[in-house]
Gaussian input, Z-matrix of N, CA and C with variables (Angstrom, degrees):
# hf/3-21g

backbone

0 1
 N
 C     1     B1
 C     2     B2     1     A1
 N     3     B3     2     A2     1     D1
 C     4     B4     3     A3     2     D2
 C     5     B5     4     A4     3     D3
 N     6     B6     5     A5     4     D4
 C     7     B7     6     A6     5     D5
 C     8     B8     7     A7     6     D6
 N     9     B9     8     A8     7     D7
 C    10    B10     9     A9     8     D8
 C    11    B11    10    A10     9     D9
 N    12    B12    11    A11    10    D10
 C    13    B13    12    A12    11    D11
 C    14    B14    13    A13    12    D12
 N    15    B15    14    A14    13    D13
 C    16    B16    15    A15    14    D14
 C    17    B17    16    A16    15    D15
 N    18    B18    17    A17    16    D16
 C    19    B19    18    A18    17    D17
 C    20    B20    19    A19    18    D18
 N    21    B21    20    A20    19    D19
 C    22    B22    21    A21    20    D20
 C    23    B23    22    A22    21    D21
 N    24    B24    23    A23    22    D22
 C    25    B25    24    A24    23    D23
 C    26    B26    25    A25    24    D24
 N    27    B27    26    A26    25    D25
 C    28    B28    27    A27    26    D26
 C    29    B29    28    A28    27    D27
 N    30    B30    29    A29    28    D28
 C    31    B31    30    A30    29    D29
 C    32    B32    31    A31    30    D30
 N    33    B33    32    A32    31    D31
 C    34    B34    33    A33    32    D32
 C    35    B35    34    A34    33    D33
 N    36    B36    35    A35    34    D34
 C    37    B37    36    A36    35    D35
 C    38    B38    37    A37    36    D36
 N    39    B39    38    A38    37    D37
 C    40    B40    39    A39    38    D38
 C    41    B41    40    A40    39    D39
 N    42    B42    41    A41    40    D40
 C    43    B43    42    A42    41    D41
 C    44    B44    43    A43    42    D42
 N    45    B45    44    A44    43    D43
 C    46    B46    45    A45    44    D44
 C    47    B47    46    A46    45    D45
 N    48    B48    47    A47    46    D46
 C    49    B49    48    A48    47    D47
 C    50    B50    49    A49    48    D48
 N    51    B51    50    A50    49    D49
 C    52    B52    51    A51    50    D50
 C    53    B53    52    A52    51    D51
 N    54    B54    53    A53    52    D52
 C    55    B55    54    A54    53    D53
 C    56    B56    55    A55    54    D54
 N    57    B57    56    A56    55    D55
 C    58    B58    57    A57    56    D56
 C    59    B59    58    A58    57    D57
 N    60    B60    59    A59    58    D58
 C    61    B61    60    A60    59    D59
 C    62    B62    61    A61    60    D60
 N    63    B63    62    A62    61    D61
 C    64    B64    63    A63    62    D62
 C    65    B65    64    A64    63    D63
 N    66    B66    65    A65    64    D64
 C    67    B67    66    A66    65    D65
 C    68    B68    67    A67    66    D66
 N    69    B69    68    A68    67    D67
 C    70    B70    69    A69    68    D68
 C    71    B71    70    A70    69    D69
 N    72    B72    71    A71    70    D70
 C    73    B73    72    A72    71    D71
 C    74    B74    73    A73    72    D72
 N    75    B75    74    A74    73    D73
 C    76    B76    75    A75    74    D74
 C    77    B77    76    A76    75    D75
 N    78    B78    77    A77    76    D76
 C    79    B79    78    A78    77    D77
 C    80    B80    79    A79    78    D78
 N    81    B81    80    A80    79    D79
 C    82    B82    81    A81    80    D80
 C    83    B83    82    A82    81    D81
 N    84    B84    83    A83    82    D82
 C    85    B85    84    A84    83    D83
 C    86    B86    85    A85    84    D84
 N    87    B87    86    A86    85    D85
 C    88    B88    87    A87    86    D86
 C    89    B89    88    A88    87    D87
 N    90    B90    89    A89    88    D88
 C    91    B91    90    A90    89    D89
 C    92    B92    91    A91    90    D90
 N    93    B93    92    A92    91    D91
 C    94    B94    93    A93    92    D92
 C    95    B95    94    A94    93    D93
 N    96    B96    95    A95    94    D94
 C    97    B97    96    A96    95    D95
 C    98    B98    97    A97    96    D96
 N    99    B99    98    A98    97    D97
 C   100   B100    99    A99    98    D98
 C   101   B101   100   A100    99    D99
 N   102   B102   101   A101   100   D100
 C   103   B103   102   A102   101   D101
 C   104   B104   103   A103   102   D102
 N   105   B105   104   A104   103   D103
 C   106   B106   105   A105   104   D104
 C   107   B107   106   A106   105   D105
 N   108   B108   107   A107   106   D106
 C   109   B109   108   A108   107   D107
 C   110   B110   109   A109   108   D108
 N   111   B111   110   A110   109   D109
 C   112   B112   111   A111   110   D110
 C   113   B113   112   A112   111   D111
 N   114   B114   113   A113   112   D112
 C   115   B115   114   A114   113   D113
 C   116   B116   115   A115   114   D114
 N   117   B117   116   A116   115   D115
 C   118   B118   117   A117   116   D116
 C   119   B119   118   A118   117   D117
 N   120   B120   119   A119   118   D118
 C   121   B121   120   A120   119   D119
 C   122   B122   121   A121   120   D120
 N   123   B123   122   A122   121   D121
 C   124   B124   123   A123   122   D122
 C   125   B125   124   A124   123   D123
 N   126   B126   125   A125   124   D124
 C   127   B127   126   A126   125   D125
 C   128   B128   127   A127   126   D126
 N   129   B129   128   A128   127   D127
 C   130   B130   129   A129   128   D128
 C   131   B131   130   A130   129   D129
 N   132   B132   131   A131   130   D130
 C   133   B133   132   A132   131   D131
 C   134   B134   133   A133   132   D132
 N   135   B135   134   A134   133   D133
 C   136   B136   135   A135   134   D134
 C   137   B137   136   A136   135   D135
 N   138   B138   137   A137   136   D136
 C   139   B139   138   A138   137   D137
 C   140   B140   139   A139   138   D138
 N   141   B141   140   A140   139   D139
 C   142   B142   141   A141   140   D140
 C   143   B143   142   A142   141   D141
 N   144   B144   143   A143   142   D142
 C   145   B145   144   A144   143   D143
 C   146   B146   145   A145   144   D144
 N   147   B147   146   A146   145   D145
 C   148   B148   147   A147   146   D146
 C   149   B149   148   A148   147   D147
 N   150   B150   149   A149   148   D148
 C   151   B151   150   A150   149   D149
 C   152   B152   151   A151   150   D150
 N   153   B153   152   A152   151   D151
 C   154   B154   153   A153   152   D152
 C   155   B155   154   A154   153   D153
 N   156   B156   155   A155   154   D154
 C   157   B157   156   A156   155   D155
 C   158   B158   157   A157   156   D156
 N   159   B159   158   A158   157   D157
 C   160   B160   159   A159   158   D158
 C   161   B161   160   A160   159   D159
 N   162   B162   161   A161   160   D160
 C   163   B163   162   A162   161   D161
 C   164   B164   163   A163   162   D162
 N   165   B165   164   A164   163   D163
 C   166   B166   165   A165   164   D164
 C   167   B167   166   A166   165   D165
 N   168   B168   167   A167   166   D166
 C   169   B169   168   A168   167   D167
 C   170   B170   169   A169   168   D168
 N   171   B171   170   A170   169   D169
 C   172   B172   171   A171   170   D170
 C   173   B173   172   A172   171   D171
 N   174   B174   173   A173   172   D172
 C   175   B175   174   A174   173   D173
 C   176   B176   175   A175   174   D174
 N   177   B177   176   A176   175   D175
 C   178   B178   177   A177   176   D176
 C   179   B179   178   A178   177   D177
 N   180   B180   179   A179   178   D178
 C   181   B181   180   A180   179   D179
 C   182   B182   181   A181   180   D180
 N   183   B183   182   A182   181   D181
 C   184   B184   183   A183   182   D182
 C   185   B185   184   A184   183   D183
 N   186   B186   185   A185   184   D184
 C   187   B187   186   A186   185   D185
 C   188   B188   187   A187   186   D186
 N   189   B189   188   A188   187   D187
 C   190   B190   189   A189   188   D188
 C   191   B191   190   A190   189   D189
 N   192   B192   191   A191   190   D190
 C   193   B193   192   A192   191   D191
 C   194   B194   193   A193   192   D192
 N   195   B195   194   A194   193   D193
 C   196   B196   195   A195   194   D194
 C   197   B197   196   A196   195   D195
 N   198   B198   197   A197   196   D196
 C   199   B199   198   A198   197   D197
 C   200   B200   199   A199   198   D198
 N   201   B201   200   A200   199   D199
 C   202   B202   201   A201   200   D200
 C   203   B203   202   A202   201   D201
 N   204   B204   203   A203   202   D202
 C   205   B205   204   A204   203   D203
 C   206   B206   205   A205   204   D204
 N   207   B207   206   A206   205   D205
 C   208   B208   207   A207   206   D206
 C   209   B209   208   A208   207   D207
 N   210   B210   209   A209   208   D208
 C   211   B211   210   A210   209   D209
 C   212   B212   211   A211   210   D210
 N   213   B213   212   A212   211   D211
 C   214   B214   213   A213   212   D212
 C   215   B215   214   A214   213   D213
 N   216   B216   215   A215   214   D214
 C   217   B217   216   A216   215   D215
 C   218   B218   217   A217   216   D216
 N   219   B219   218   A218   217   D217
 C   220   B220   219   A219   218   D218
 C   221   B221   220   A220   219   D219
 N   222   B222   221   A221   220   D220
 C   223   B223   222   A222   221   D221
 C   224   B224   223   A223   222   D222
 N   225   B225   224   A224   223   D223
 C   226   B226   225   A225   224   D224
 C   227   B227   226   A226   225   D225
 N   228   B228   227   A227   226   D226
 C   229   B229   228   A228   227   D227
 C   230   B230   229   A229   228   D228
 N   231   B231   230   A230   229   D229
 C   232   B232   231   A231   230   D230
 C   233   B233   232   A232   231   D231
 N   234   B234   233   A233   232   D232
 C   235   B235   234   A234   233   D233
 C   236   B236   235   A235   234   D234
 N   237   B237   236   A236   235   D235
 C   238   B238   237   A237   236   D236
 C   239   B239   238   A238   237   D237
 N   240   B240   239   A239   238   D238
 C   241   B241   240   A240   239   D239
 C   242   B242   241   A241   240   D240
 N   243   B243   242   A242   241   D241
 C   244   B244   243   A243   242   D242
 C   245   B245   244   A244   243   D243
 N   246   B246   245   A245   244   D244
 C   247   B247   246   A246   245   D245
 C   248   B248   247   A247   246   D246
 N   249   B249   248   A248   247   D247
 C   250   B250   249   A249   248   D248
 C   251   B251   250   A250   249   D249
 N   252   B252   251   A251   250   D250
 C   253   B253   252   A252   251   D251
 C   254   B254   253   A253   252   D252
 N   255   B255   254   A254   253   D253
 C   256   B256   255   A255   254   D254
 C   257   B257   256   A256   255   D255
 N   258   B258   257   A257   256   D256
 C   259   B259   258   A258   257   D257
 C   260   B260   259   A259   258   D258
 N   261   B261   260   A260   259   D259
 C   262   B262   261   A261   260   D260
 C   263   B263   262   A262   261   D261
 N   264   B264   263   A263   262   D262
 C   265   B265   264   A264   263   D263
 C   266   B266   265   A265   264   D264
 N   267   B267   266   A266   265   D265
 C   268   B268   267   A267   266   D266
 C   269   B269   268   A268   267   D267
 N   270   B270   269   A269   268   D268
 C   271   B271   270   A270   269   D269
 C   272   B272   271   A271   270   D270
 N   273   B273   272   A272   271   D271
 C   274   B274   273   A273   272   D272
 C   275   B275   274   A274   273   D273
 N   276   B276   275   A275   274   D274
 C   277   B277   276   A276   275   D275
 C   278   B278   277   A277   276   D276
 N   279   B279   278   A278   277   D277
 C   280   B280   279   A279   278   D278
 C   281   B281   280   A280   279   D279
 N   282   B282   281   A281   280   D280
 C   283   B283   282   A282   281   D281
 C   284   B284   283   A283   282   D282
 N   285   B285   284   A284   283   D283
 C   286   B286   285   A285   284   D284
 C   287   B287   286   A286   285   D285
 N   288   B288   287   A287   286   D286
 C   289   B289   288   A288   287   D287
 C   290   B290   289   A289   288   D288
 N   291   B291   290   A290   289   D289
 C   292   B292   291   A291   290   D290
 C   293   B293   292   A292   291   D291
 N   294   B294   293   A293   292   D292
 C   295   B295   294   A294   293   D293
 C   296   B296   295   A295   294   D294
 N   297   B297   296   A296   295   D295
 C   298   B298   297   A297   296   D296
 C   299   B299   298   A298   297   D297
 N   300   B300   299   A299   298   D298
 C   301   B301   300   A300   299   D299
 C   302   B302   301   A301   300   D300

   B1=1.4242
   B2=1.5178
   B3=1.3085
   B4=1.4536
   B5=1.5146
   B6=1.3079
   B7=1.4569
   B8=1.5260
   B9=1.3320
   B10=1.4482
   B11=1.5218
   B12=1.3252
   B13=1.4565
   B14=1.5200
   B15=1.3220
   B16=1.4504
   B17=1.5173
   B18=1.3140
   B19=1.4542
   B20=1.5193
   B21=1.2975
   B22=1.4575
   B23=1.5173
   B24=1.3114
   B25=1.4552
   B26=1.5262
   B27=1.3198
   B28=1.4707
   B29=1.5252
   B30=1.3330
   B31=1.4630
   B32=1.5208
   B33=1.3193
   B34=1.4630
   B35=1.5212
   B36=1.3064
   B37=1.4590
   B38=1.5198
   B39=1.3425
   B40=1.4665
   B41=1.5244
   B42=1.3257
   B43=1.4627
   B44=1.5240
   B45=1.3366
   B46=1.4704
   B47=1.5258
   B48=1.3508
   B49=1.4647
   B50=1.5198
   B51=1.3178
   B52=1.4594
   B53=1.5123
   B54=1.3016
   B55=1.4583
   B56=1.5197
   B57=1.3225
   B58=1.4575
   B59=1.5199
   B60=1.3043
   B61=1.4596
   B62=1.5215
   B63=1.3350
   B64=1.4640
   B65=1.5290
   B66=1.3332
   B67=1.4638
   B68=1.5216
   B69=1.3133
   B70=1.4579
   B71=1.5354
   B72=1.3307
   B73=1.4607
   B74=1.5229
   B75=1.2977
   B76=1.4648
   B77=1.5269
   B78=1.3403
   B79=1.4724
   B80=1.5282
   B81=1.3267
   B82=1.4642
   B83=1.5280
   B84=1.3243
   B85=1.4629
   B86=1.5255
   B87=1.3311
   B88=1.4656
   B89=1.5170
   B90=1.3390
   B91=1.4700
   B92=1.5244
   B93=1.3312
   B94=1.4622
   B95=1.5246
   B96=1.3302
   B97=1.4644
   B98=1.5228
   B99=1.3379
   B100=1.4687
   B101=1.5227
   B102=1.3269
   B103=1.4675
   B104=1.5238
   B105=1.3199
   B106=1.4675
   B107=1.5232
   B108=1.3422
   B109=1.4637
   B110=1.5242
   B111=1.3329
   B112=1.4632
   B113=1.5146
   B114=1.3331
   B115=1.4685
   B116=1.5283
   B117=1.3191
   B118=1.4631
   B119=1.5267
   B120=1.3119
   B121=1.4650
   B122=1.5393
   B123=1.3267
   B124=1.4633
   B125=1.5354
   B126=1.3212
   B127=1.4672
   B128=1.5241
   B129=1.3107
   B130=1.4589
   B131=1.5229
   B132=1.3275
   B133=1.4622
   B134=1.5301
   B135=1.3378
   B136=1.4747
   B137=1.5289
   B138=1.3307
   B139=1.4612
   B140=1.5311
   B141=1.3218
   B142=1.4658
   B143=1.5234
   B144=1.3275
   B145=1.4643
   B146=1.5303
   B147=1.3289
   B148=1.4672
   B149=1.5299
   B150=1.3207
   B151=1.4663
   B152=1.5231
   B153=1.3371
   B154=1.4673
   B155=1.5218
   B156=1.3353
   B157=1.4673
   B158=1.5264
   B159=1.3403
   B160=1.4695
   B161=1.5306
   B162=1.3147
   B163=1.4691
   B164=1.5321
   B165=1.3270
   B166=1.4639
   B167=1.5260
   B168=1.3316
   B169=1.4728
   B170=1.5258
   B171=1.3230
   B172=1.4593
   B173=1.5261
   B174=1.3202
   B175=1.4657
   B176=1.5242
   B177=1.3309
   B178=1.4718
   B179=1.5270
   B180=1.3322
   B181=1.4662
   B182=1.5284
   B183=1.3335
   B184=1.4683
   B185=1.5339
   B186=1.3101
   B187=1.4678
   B188=1.5264
   B189=1.3426
   B190=1.4645
   B191=1.5280
   B192=1.3183
   B193=1.4647
   B194=1.5322
   B195=1.3370
   B196=1.4682
   B197=1.5332
   B198=1.3350
   B199=1.4698
   B200=1.5279
   B201=1.3355
   B202=1.4710
   B203=1.5254
   B204=1.3317
   B205=1.4660
   B206=1.5284
   B207=1.3158
   B208=1.4690
   B209=1.5308
   B210=1.3346
   B211=1.4611
   B212=1.5281
   B213=1.3325
   B214=1.4666
   B215=1.5205
   B216=1.3163
   B217=1.4647
   B218=1.5291
   B219=1.3352
   B220=1.4742
   B221=1.5243
   B222=1.3393
   B223=1.4669
   B224=1.5264
   B225=1.3137
   B226=1.4664
   B227=1.5319
   B228=1.3263
   B229=1.4689
   B230=1.5245
   B231=1.3406
   B232=1.4675
   B233=1.5243
   B234=1.3104
   B235=1.4671
   B236=1.5259
   B237=1.3265
   B238=1.4670
   B239=1.5337
   B240=1.3218
   B241=1.4675
   B242=1.5198
   B243=1.3329
   B244=1.4680
   B245=1.5192
   B246=1.3391
   B247=1.4586
   B248=1.5210
   B249=1.3232
   B250=1.4698
   B251=1.5261
   B252=1.3345
   B253=1.4597
   B254=1.5314
   B255=1.3191
   B256=1.4709
   B257=1.5272
   B258=1.3350
   B259=1.4703
   B260=1.5303
   B261=1.3146
   B262=1.4658
   B263=1.5320
   B264=1.3182
   B265=1.4620
   B266=1.5289
   B267=1.3465
   B268=1.4585
   B269=1.5280
   B270=1.3360
   B271=1.4648
   B272=1.5337
   B273=1.3122
   B274=1.4551
   B275=1.5222
   B276=1.3299
   B277=1.4602
   B278=1.5255
   B279=1.3168
   B280=1.4623
   B281=1.5271
   B282=1.3341
   B283=1.4626
   B284=1.5317
   B285=1.3323
   B286=1.4678
   B287=1.5186
   B288=1.3202
   B289=1.4536
   B290=1.5374
   B291=1.3156
   B292=1.4597
   B293=1.5236
   B294=1.3228
   B295=1.4613
   B296=1.5311
   B297=1.3153
   B298=1.4576
   B299=1.5124
   B300=1.3201
   B301=1.4627
   B302=1.4235
   A1=109.84
   A2=117.60
   A3=120.36
   A4=110.45
   A5=114.34
   A6=119.26
   A7=109.28
   A8=116.50
   A9=120.66
   A10=112.94
   A11=117.85
   A12=118.58
   A13=109.25
   A14=116.18
   A15=119.76
   A16=109.14
   A17=115.39
   A18=120.86
   A19=108.62
   A20=117.35
   A21=120.74
   A22=108.44
   A23=115.16
   A24=122.26
   A25=107.43
   A26=117.37
   A27=120.01
   A28=112.47
   A29=118.14
   A30=120.22
   A31=112.50
   A32=116.78
   A33=119.32
   A34=113.22
   A35=117.56
   A36=120.58
   A37=113.39
   A38=117.27
   A39=122.04
   A40=110.41
   A41=114.67
   A42=119.94
   A43=108.64
   A44=117.78
   A45=119.36
   A46=110.47
   A47=115.46
   A48=120.80
   A49=109.77
   A50=115.44
   A51=119.42
   A52=108.22
   A53=116.76
   A54=121.23
   A55=110.01
   A56=113.79
   A57=120.32
   A58=108.04
   A59=116.29
   A60=120.80
   A61=110.86
   A62=117.25
   A63=120.48
   A64=111.68
   A65=117.98
   A66=121.03
   A67=111.46
   A68=117.26
   A69=121.24
   A70=112.73
   A71=116.39
   A72=119.98
   A73=110.43
   A74=116.09
   A75=120.42
   A76=108.70
   A77=117.94
   A78=119.37
   A79=112.79
   A80=117.16
   A81=120.17
   A82=109.92
   A83=116.86
   A84=120.59
   A85=110.11
   A86=117.29
   A87=120.46
   A88=110.76
   A89=116.46
   A90=119.96
   A91=110.88
   A92=116.08
   A93=120.40
   A94=110.71
   A95=117.33
   A96=119.63
   A97=110.32
   A98=118.20
   A99=120.34
   A100=110.71
   A101=116.98
   A102=122.16
   A103=110.19
   A104=116.19
   A105=121.29
   A106=110.24
   A107=117.15
   A108=120.11
   A109=111.05
   A110=116.73
   A111=119.93
   A112=111.02
   A113=116.60
   A114=121.08
   A115=110.90
   A116=116.10
   A117=120.84
   A118=110.19
   A119=116.56
   A120=121.03
   A121=110.46
   A122=117.31
   A123=120.83
   A124=111.15
   A125=116.54
   A126=120.02
   A127=110.62
   A128=116.97
   A129=121.20
   A130=110.45
   A131=116.45
   A132=120.54
   A133=109.88
   A134=117.59
   A135=120.54
   A136=110.55
   A137=116.05
   A138=120.63
   A139=110.36
   A140=117.15
   A141=120.50
   A142=109.70
   A143=117.25
   A144=120.46
   A145=110.90
   A146=116.82
   A147=120.41
   A148=111.01
   A149=116.34
   A150=119.99
   A151=111.05
   A152=116.93
   A153=119.78
   A154=110.88
   A155=116.99
   A156=120.76
   A157=111.02
   A158=116.89
   A159=120.68
   A160=110.18
   A161=114.84
   A162=120.41
   A163=110.50
   A164=116.62
   A165=120.43
   A166=111.74
   A167=116.29
   A168=120.96
   A169=110.52
   A170=115.54
   A171=120.77
   A172=110.75
   A173=116.48
   A174=120.27
   A175=112.60
   A176=117.17
   A177=120.05
   A178=112.68
   A179=117.50
   A180=120.28
   A181=110.36
   A182=116.03
   A183=118.27
   A184=110.90
   A185=115.26
   A186=120.85
   A187=108.61
   A188=115.33
   A189=120.08
   A190=112.16
   A191=116.86
   A192=119.29
   A193=108.99
   A194=117.51
   A195=120.33
   A196=114.45
   A197=115.55
   A198=118.02
   A199=111.07
   A200=116.38
   A201=120.13
   A202=110.64
   A203=114.88
   A204=119.46
   A205=110.85
   A206=117.20
   A207=121.42
   A208=110.27
   A209=116.71
   A210=120.61
   A211=110.56
   A212=116.29
   A213=120.42
   A214=110.32
   A215=117.28
   A216=121.53
   A217=110.96
   A218=116.68
   A219=120.36
   A220=110.73
   A221=116.97
   A222=120.48
   A223=110.98
   A224=115.93
   A225=120.98
   A226=110.19
   A227=116.57
   A228=120.80
   A229=111.84
   A230=117.54
   A231=120.73
   A232=110.94
   A233=116.97
   A234=120.62
   A235=110.23
   A236=116.20
   A237=120.18
   A238=110.07
   A239=116.78
   A240=120.66
   A241=112.25
   A242=116.66
   A243=120.84
   A244=110.58
   A245=116.08
   A246=120.34
   A247=110.64
   A248=116.71
   A249=120.17
   A250=111.53
   A251=117.06
   A252=119.98
   A253=110.39
   A254=116.88
   A255=120.85
   A256=110.22
   A257=116.20
   A258=119.45
   A259=110.83
   A260=117.05
   A261=120.80
   A262=110.80
   A263=117.32
   A264=122.26
   A265=111.65
   A266=116.63
   A267=120.71
   A268=112.44
   A269=116.60
   A270=122.04
   A271=110.50
   A272=116.22
   A273=122.72
   A274=108.56
   A275=115.50
   A276=120.52
   A277=110.23
   A278=114.81
   A279=120.72
   A280=110.35
   A281=116.87
   A282=121.39
   A283=110.94
   A284=117.14
   A285=120.72
   A286=111.35
   A287=116.18
   A288=120.83
   A289=110.18
   A290=116.68
   A291=120.90
   A292=112.42
   A293=118.35
   A294=122.25
   A295=109.53
   A296=116.99
   A297=120.84
   A298=112.96
   A299=119.36
   A300=122.81
   A301=115.22
   D1=140.09
   D2=-179.31
   D3=-90.27
   D4=158.71
   D5=-178.91
   D6=-65.47
   D7=135.94
   D8=178.59
   D9=90.61
   D10=-8.46
   D11=178.80
   D12=-80.32
   D13=157.02
   D14=-179.54
   D15=-106.84
   D16=152.60
   D17=179.90
   D18=-88.75
   D19=142.79
   D20=175.07
   D21=-126.99
   D22=153.79
   D23=177.23
   D24=-68.92
   D25=127.77
   D26=-176.61
   D27=-68.91
   D28=-25.17
   D29=179.70
   D30=-83.23
   D31=-42.80
   D32=-175.71
   D33=-100.61
   D34=-19.52
   D35=-177.37
   D36=76.42
   D37=8.40
   D38=-178.79
   D39=-100.28
   D40=156.25
   D41=175.06
   D42=-73.16
   D43=140.29
   D44=178.61
   D45=-70.38
   D46=147.99
   D47=176.93
   D48=-74.76
   D49=143.92
   D50=172.91
   D51=-75.53
   D52=138.37
   D53=-177.68
   D54=-116.19
   D55=150.85
   D56=174.99
   D57=-110.28
   D58=173.92
   D59=179.56
   D60=-58.06
   D61=-38.60
   D62=-179.13
   D63=-61.66
   D64=-29.08
   D65=178.35
   D66=-64.45
   D67=-26.94
   D68=-176.91
   D69=-93.06
   D70=-10.84
   D71=-179.36
   D72=-85.21
   D73=150.08
   D74=175.84
   D75=-71.87
   D76=161.35
   D77=177.35
   D78=-56.12
   D79=-36.90
   D80=178.66
   D81=-64.64
   D82=-44.92
   D83=178.98
   D84=-63.66
   D85=-37.99
   D86=177.22
   D87=-62.08
   D88=-44.81
   D89=178.86
   D90=-61.90
   D91=-42.27
   D92=179.53
   D93=-64.38
   D94=-43.65
   D95=-178.77
   D96=-66.26
   D97=-37.36
   D98=176.57
   D99=-64.37
   D100=-39.93
   D101=178.46
   D102=-63.52
   D103=-46.49
   D104=-179.67
   D105=-64.20
   D106=-43.37
   D107=179.45
   D108=-65.15
   D109=-35.32
   D110=176.30
   D111=-63.88
   D112=-44.04
   D113=177.15
   D114=-62.14
   D115=-44.22
   D116=179.53
   D117=-61.15
   D118=-41.68
   D119=179.01
   D120=-62.45
   D121=-43.71
   D122=179.75
   D123=-64.71
   D124=-41.03
   D125=177.63
   D126=-65.25
   D127=-36.22
   D128=178.50
   D129=-65.47
   D130=-42.44
   D131=178.31
   D132=-63.42
   D133=-40.17
   D134=176.45
   D135=-60.70
   D136=-41.28
   D137=-179.98
   D138=-64.08
   D139=-40.95
   D140=177.89
   D141=-62.56
   D142=-41.75
   D143=178.56
   D144=-63.29
   D145=-39.53
   D146=176.34
   D147=-62.33
   D148=-42.87
   D149=178.09
   D150=-64.16
   D151=-38.74
   D152=176.05
   D153=-61.84
   D154=-40.03
   D155=177.37
   D156=-64.63
   D157=-40.02
   D158=176.64
   D159=-61.08
   D160=-40.29
   D161=179.87
   D162=-62.46
   D163=-45.62
   D164=179.26
   D165=-65.13
   D166=-40.83
   D167=178.70
   D168=-62.73
   D169=-40.51
   D170=179.49
   D171=-62.47
   D172=-40.23
   D173=-179.16
   D174=-71.82
   D175=-22.97
   D176=-177.79
   D177=-86.67
   D178=-8.04
   D179=-179.44
   D180=-74.47
   D181=138.15
   D182=177.56
   D183=-69.97
   D184=143.10
   D185=178.80
   D186=-99.95
   D187=126.57
   D188=-176.79
   D189=-89.66
   D190=-33.17
   D191=-178.35
   D192=-152.93
   D193=173.16
   D194=-178.29
   D195=-58.79
   D196=-31.31
   D197=178.46
   D198=-64.70
   D199=-37.34
   D200=176.48
   D201=-59.15
   D202=-40.75
   D203=-179.59
   D204=-63.10
   D205=-41.64
   D206=-179.66
   D207=-65.89
   D208=-46.44
   D209=-179.66
   D210=-64.16
   D211=-42.35
   D212=178.86
   D213=-61.52
   D214=-43.51
   D215=178.78
   D216=-61.85
   D217=-41.42
   D218=178.67
   D219=-62.98
   D220=-46.72
   D221=179.26
   D222=-63.35
   D223=-41.56
   D224=178.66
   D225=-59.78
   D226=-47.91
   D227=179.63
   D228=-62.33
   D229=-37.18
   D230=176.97
   D231=-63.79
   D232=-43.09
   D233=-179.88
   D234=-64.84
   D235=-45.03
   D236=179.10
   D237=-60.94
   D238=-41.72
   D239=178.14
   D240=-62.13
   D241=-42.63
   D242=177.74
   D243=-61.22
   D244=-46.16
   D245=-178.88
   D246=-60.48
   D247=-47.07
   D248=-178.28
   D249=-64.23
   D250=-40.65
   D251=179.59
   D252=-64.67
   D253=-45.60
   D254=-179.61
   D255=-61.71
   D256=-45.72
   D257=179.92
   D258=-61.33
   D259=-40.30
   D260=179.23
   D261=-67.86
   D262=-47.38
   D263=-176.08
   D264=-62.22
   D265=-42.36
   D266=-177.42
   D267=-96.15
   D268=4.19
   D269=178.79
   D270=54.75
   D271=51.92
   D272=-178.61
   D273=-104.22
   D274=132.50
   D275=-179.32
   D276=-91.76
   D277=163.07
   D278=177.77
   D279=-63.06
   D280=-34.67
   D281=179.24
   D282=-62.03
   D283=-38.48
   D284=178.24
   D285=-65.12
   D286=-37.14
   D287=-179.64
   D288=-71.28
   D289=-38.29
   D290=-178.30
   D291=-76.21
   D292=-24.74
   D293=-177.45
   D294=-70.16
   D295=129.52
   D296=-177.51
   D297=-104.82
   D298=6.81
   D299=-174.76
   D300=-71.09

């Protein structure tokens, strides 16, 4: 076979379909993985809400001196970075985080 050529099924002459892991799982395993991913998503949203609460608590603390302001800003930026990374990684929207249902 030459480089760049595609493989075809010798019986049908068609290109094989690309498969994902879910294609190889049984329907029961698919249902279980969807259930687990749903739970993981809900726990992730709870974690984001906790981080948002930490952020608000941090902003409500009185600042005694300029060093407090610098440290508070650093912690605030770390929390915001964590939230943004988690939302990006799990593809979570702001609406999902705000929804309390």
